[in-house]
N, C-alpha and C positions, 0 to 999 in steps of 0.2 A: 261531895263525897266521891272518891274513888270508885273505878269499877273493883279495884284490887281489895278498897276495904269492903264493899258489899259482900264480894265475896266472902271474906274470911268471917264476915257475921254471921255467915249462914250455914247451915249444916249442907253435908256435901262439898265440902270447899275444896276436898283434893281433887274431885274429878274434875270440877270446872275450873280451877285453877291452869289445868293442862289445855284446856280448850284455847284453840286460835280465834279468828275473827270469826269465820265461818263452822268451828267446831270439827276441825279437820287434823288442826296441826297438834295433836296432842305431844306431851315431852315425853322422852323412853322411858318407859318402867313405872309408868302412872296407870292406876287403875283405872278402867275406862267403864265403870258402870254407874249407872243411877242419874245419866247425865241429865241436868236440867238447865235451862238457859238463865243467863243472869237477871234478866229483865223479869221472868215468870216468879224468881224468887224475891224478887226486891221492890217490886212495885208497891203490894198493899203497905208496907212499913214505911219505905222512903220517899216514894215519889206521888202517893195519892192520900194524903192524911195531914191537911195543911192545918195546923193550930185546931183540930176537931172540926174541920169542914163539913162532916158527915155528909158525905156523897152517898145520895141513894143508891138503891140497888136498880131502881127504874126510873124511867123519864118519858116525857110525852115529845112526839116529833110528827112532823108533816111527810107524809109516805104520798107519791104518784101511785095510784092503782090502775088507770085507765088512760090512755093517751087522750087530751081533749084541750082545747082552748080556754073552755068552763073550766075555770080555776076549782070551782066548787064540785064539778062533776068528778074532776081529773083527781083530785086530791082528799085525803081523810086522816085523821088524828089516830096515830097509834101510842098504845105503850109497849114499851119494848125496856130490855137491859141496858144501862149507862155503858158506852163502850170502854175498850182498854186501848190506851195509845200505844203505837208501836214504837220500836225506837228513836225514830227521827218524829215523833207526832207529840203534839199536847193535846191534851182534854180539855178545853176551854168550856167554862160555864157562862152560856149566853145571857148576856145583860140587854142587849138590843141588838135587833135584825133588820135588815135594810128592805124595802118594799121598790122593785123594780119591774118597770113594764115587761121586760122580758120572761118575769116569773112564768106566764101564761104560754110563752114560747116555749119554755123549757117542761112545761107540764102536757104541751102538746107532741112532744116529740121531735121538734124541728130542727135542732142543733145538732144532735148524733140518733140517726135513725137506728143506729144498732143497738142503742141502748132500750131495755124493753122491762115495761113494768113487771115488780114493784120497784122503785127508786125514789132516793132521798130527793129534796128540794130548797133552794135557798141558797143565794150568792154572797151574804158577806154578814157578818156579825163582829161583834165588840164584847169583851167580855173579861174573865180572870183564868189564869193558870191554875187548874186546880190538880193536874196531873200530867206527867210526861215520860218520854223515853229517855233512856240511858244518853244516846247522842244529843237527842234535841237539850238536856242540861248544861251541854257546853255554852249555848245561848241564853236558855231562859230557866227560870227557877218556879217551883211553885208559889203563887202570889203575884206573879206577874201580871199585869194588864195589857191586853194584844186586841188589836182588830185582823180581822182577815177576810180574803176576797175567795173562798173555796165553797164547794158542794157540801148541801146538807146543814145549812145554817139555820132552817126553819125546826130547830130544835131546843131541848132545854140545855143539852149538852153537846159539843161537837167536837170530834176527833178532826186536828188541823195537821199538816204537815207544816213543818217551821220554816220551810222555802215559801209557804204562802201565808205567811202572818207578818204583822210588823208590831213593834212595841209603842206603846201610847202611852201620854203621861196619867190619864185618867179616863175611867168608864164613862165617858160622856158620847151622847149620840152624835153630837157633833163631827167627832171624828170620824165618825163612821159612812157619813154623807161623803167624805173624799174620796174612799176605796174604789168605788164605781161611776159615781156620778161627777164627782170632782174630777178625778183622772180622765173620765171619758173627753170631757170639755178640754183640760188642761194639754192632754195628749195631741186630742184631735187639732186644735188650732194651732199646737207649735209644729207639727209635723205636717199638716194639711193645708192648713187655713193660710199660711205664708202671709201675716198680718203686717199690714205698714202703716206707720201713723198717718191718720188723715181719711184712711179710709172707712167706708160705709159697712157695715155689719148687721145682718139680719139674724136674730134668734127666735126660732119658732117654740113655742112651748116654753117661753122664758122663765114662768115663774115656777116652773117645776123640779124636781130633783136635780138634772144637771144644766139645764136653762140657768138657774140662778149661776152658775159657774161659768158660764159662756158669756154672760153679759159682763161681769167682773174681769175675766181674762182680757174679753174684746175693750173693755175700758182702759184698763192697766195699760194694752199695748197703744193708745193713742186714737182709739176708733171712736167716731159715730155710731154709737147703738141703737139698734132699734128692736124692740121687744114686742111678742104678742103675746096675749092672756085673755082669760075669759071673763073676769071681772073688774070692776073699778079697785076692789081694795089689792088685789093682784099689780094692777097699772101703778097704785101709790108705792107697793113693795118696790116695783122695778125702778121708778124714780130714785127710792132711797140706795139703792144700790149701783147707782150709775148709769140708767138706761136714759139715754136721751130723748127717746119717742116710743113711749108705750100705747101699743093698738091693741084695744079692747075690740077683739073681733065680732062679738055681740052687740055690739053697737057700732062699731063702723066695718066699711068693707074692706078687707086689706087689699086686693087688687086695685081697689081704686087708690086708696089712700097712697100706696106705693108708687103710682103713676103720677100721680098730681104733686105729690110732697117729693118725691125723688125721680125726676122725669131720668136723671143719667143711669139709674140703675145701682144695685149694690153690689157690693166688691165681693162679700164672703157671705154665705147662707149657712148657718150652723141649724141643720132641719131634722125634726125627729117626729112629725107627725105624718107626713106622706099624702096620698090621695090629690084632692084639690089644691092644697097648700104648698106640696111640691110642687106642681103645676103652676102656680103663681110665683113661687120662687123662680123657676126657669126663666119667666115671662118676663121678670126684673132683673136679672142679671148683667151687672154692669160690662162692658169690653174687659176681656181679660179676668172675668168673675170666677170666682170657685164655690161650689154648692158641695158642701159637706152634709153626705148622709150618714147620720146615726143611728136611725131606725125609722119606724114608720107605723107610730102606734094606733093610725086609725083603722089600719088592719089587722091588729093582730087576735080581735076576740073573733073573726071569720073563720071559716072552715080551710081557706087557701093561707091567712096569713097576711095577704098580701091586699093592700087595698087598688082600686081602678087607677090608673094612672094613662093619660092620653098623650102616648110616648111618639108618635108616628112620625111628628115633625122634630123630633128631641135631636138628631144629628144635625140637621139644617141651622136649628138656632144655636146650638153649643159653635160650629164652624162659622156661623154669620158673627161671631163676638169673641171668638178665640177664647169662648169659656171652658170648662171644665166640670165634671160633677165627680166627687171622690166619696170612696165609702170606707167606714171605719167602724170595726169590730175590736173592743177593748182586747179580747184574748191575745191578738194579732201584734200585742204592741207591749207584751211584759217586761220586755228589757227597760222599757221607758219607767216602769210603772215606781221604781224606788226614787228615781229624782223627783217625777211628779208629788210624790205623796210628801218628799224631806221638805220641796219648795212649799206644797201649800200649809202644810203643818207650822212651818215658822212664818209664814202671813198670816195664818189663824193667830199664833202667840202673840205677833205684834199688832195685833187690831185691823189688820189690812185686808181680811177675807171674812165676810159674813156667809155661815154655815146655817142656812135657814132649817128647821127640823120641825115637820110636823107629824106629832104623836096622837092626832084624832082627838085634842081636846074638845073641839067644837063639831064633832060628828055627833048624828042624834043618838049613839048609844056611848058617846064619851070615848075617853083614853083607850088606847090600843094596847091593852096588858094580858098577857099569856099568849101561848102557841096558838091556841083557838081563835084567838082574835086577828090570826093573819090573814083570815076570810074577809073580813071586814074592811081590814086596812086595802087588802088589793081591788075590793070594790069600790071604795071612798077614791083609790087613786084613779082608776078608770073611768069614775063619773065626772072626772075633771075638778075635783073640791077642795084637793090639796094644793097648800101653798108651802113649798121647799121640798125637801126628802120626806118621803113617809118613812116611819122607822117603828115597831113594836118593841116593847118592853115584854120580854120574856122570862123574868127572873124567876125561878121556881117558887111558888110559895112557901116551900119546906126550907129555903135558904134568905127568906126574904129580910131576917136579920143581919144577913154577913155584911160587909164593911162597903159590898158593891151598894 
């Protein structure tokens, strides 16, 4: 529906038609009284009433009230009004949200010290558009299904900028795995890994949310892939997605295994654990080896957020092997995201990419359902029990009968 049509269907149309984009370019001689914005007049009727979707007046969301790496201490559930989208925004009714190791870095205030509590939390979600702004309507319509990488995802409804969203064929959690976890592996290996056929790649925490993708992308590049994990079940999973050597570090010594089976060293390491695992990876780099640091989860729950690392001899080790360590932080590579997501969605549609999802079905208290279960999901991931990407089904009970 055009903006003109929206205006002419509303009271006070004469004063609105004379307004420019910023409300300052009035037509000569037009009465300028009782000015109201087009969006304010139009939302409730035209943009937020999809087939009687019955958007409630309030919702639940998670809010960081104090800075702490202890998620349960930092975060609380609050009941607030459902927000209204701005001109270029979408209002998304969340169905699934993704759990990331960095959630507790965010709750600890480590990314942007200038942001003070209270603030919203959660990086990614997928759901249905139930409201949108006028500019946003040029790309989306109410009822579209979208995934997004944006703040405030741990909520029943989230306002998302159109530029931070991507259309998806269906509200499936598998698509959610691609936004942060898949994109991190895809872009990091492509931009920083310099993978060549026949090289050896080590992926730590390989059966986790992002590790599963690093294994598959390295294998697609024609590499020999080694993956670390903590259970035999995870080792079986890794082999099923192409891992050549799964090392269960609870029954095998990682350092000894690498020295014995890969005396020449490994060419590329996709590393997310930190501490002693990072030290082992450095010590087993091959000549001209590349080590990509995408995180160091072993230290996130500590006060500093950084695990101990013996790095005094690091310059010597790198020099002796002409090796390098490269850091990767996804927000620094947003220009690569569209191509990465498009490629991964195509691979998934063709059955060439496994997107393993862990919704907590095997956890002691069962599946993660509702915003409140985000706390359990974070604990579950940090206990190392997950196989694949941890997701939470946050569909509000009041709309459980919707087409989602």
